[in-house]
C-alpha positions as CSV (number, residue, x, y, z in Angstrom):
1,M,7.0,-11.5,-5.0
2,E,8.3,-13.2,-2.0
3,I,6.6,-10.6,0.4
4,F,3.6,-11.3,-1.4
5,A,4.0,-15.2,-1.0
6,D,4.1,-14.8,2.8
7,L,1.1,-12.6,2.7
8,E,-0.6,-15.5,1.0
9,T,0.5,-18.0,3.4
10,E,-0.8,-16.0,6.0
11,L,-4.1,-15.7,4.4
12,S,-4.4,-19.2,3.6
13,L,-3.6,-20.2,7.3
14,R,-6.3,-18.0,8.6
15,E,-8.9,-18.8,5.9
16,G,-8.2,-22.9,5.8
17,G,-6.0,-23.7,8.8
18,T,-3.0,-25.0,6.2
19,E,-0.2,-23.2,4.2
20,G,-2.4,-23.5,1.1
21,L,-0.8,-23.0,-2.2
22,C,-0.6,-20.2,-5.0
23,V,-2.6,-21.1,-8.0
24,A,-1.6,-18.2,-10.2
25,Y,-0.9,-14.7,-10.2
26,H,-3.4,-12.6,-12.6
27,S,-1.5,-9.4,-12.6
28,V,1.4,-8.1,-11.0
29,E,2.1,-4.3,-11.6
30,F,5.3,-2.6,-10.9
31,L,4.3,0.8,-10.4
32,A,7.6,2.6,-8.7
33,P,11.0,1.7,-8.4
34,L,12.4,0.0,-5.1
35,Y,15.8,0.1,-4.2
36,V,18.2,-1.9,-1.8
37,G,17.4,-0.2,1.9
38,D,13.9,1.1,1.2
39,F,11.6,0.2,3.9
40,V,8.0,-1.2,2.6
41,E,4.8,-2.3,4.1
42,A,2.7,-4.7,2.4
43,T,-1.1,-5.9,2.9
44,A,-3.3,-8.3,1.3
45,W,-7.0,-9.1,1.7
46,V,-9.6,-11.5,0.2
47,V,-11.8,-10.2,-2.5
48,D,-13.8,-13.3,-3.3
49,R,-14.3,-16.8,-1.5
50,G,-14.6,-20.0,-3.3
51,R,-15.2,-23.4,-1.7
52,T,-11.3,-24.0,-1.6
53,S,-10.0,-21.1,-3.4
54,R,-9.6,-17.3,-2.6
55,R,-8.8,-14.4,-4.9
56,V,-6.6,-12.2,-3.0
57,Q,-5.4,-8.5,-4.0
58,A,-2.0,-7.4,-2.5
59,E,-0.4,-4.2,-2.4
60,L,3.0,-2.8,-1.5
61,H,4.2,0.4,-0.2
62,K,7.6,2.2,-0.1
63,V,7.1,4.2,3.2
64,I,11.0,4.8,3.7
65,S,13.4,5.7,0.8
66,V,17.0,5.6,0.7
67,G,18.7,7.4,-2.1
68,L,21.7,6.4,-4.3
69,D,23.7,8.1,-2.1
70,G,22.6,5.9,1.0
71,F,20.7,8.6,2.7
72,G,17.2,9.2,3.0
73,G,13.9,9.1,5.1
74,P,10.5,8.6,5.6
75,L,8.4,9.8,2.8
76,P,5.6,12.3,3.4
77,E,3.0,9.7,2.1
78,P,3.4,6.0,1.1
79,I,4.2,5.2,-2.3
80,L,2.3,2.6,-4.1
81,A,5.3,0.5,-5.5
82,V,3.4,-2.9,-6.5
83,R,-0.2,-4.3,-6.9
84,A,-1.2,-7.9,-7.4
85,T,-4.1,-10.3,-7.7
86,A,-3.9,-13.9,-7.5
87,T,-5.9,-17.1,-6.3
88,I,-4.6,-19.4,-3.7
89,R,-6.1,-22.7,-2.5
90,V,-6.9,-23.2,0.8
91,G,-7.7,-26.2,3.0
92,V,-11.0,-27.2,3.4
93,P,-12.4,-27.8,6.8
94,D,-13.9,-30.8,8.2
């Protein structure tokens, strides 16, 4: 969730010039387990724009898996581990 918050902050800065505020998470789906040591990549994009708000979709993929034995490596294909939708409030341009 912290990674999604960072992505939302970045989108707020790009869309409104300020850090903005997360108004609500509409859904969060945990689709695959994550373990300490796993490497992930996350992306977020705007799916709807209002005057002061943005609807955001975000996904987090596991790209390197570390097993319980502490060993692992890159996965053949990234695994979608978490998906979320949220509404953020952005600054209103002058």
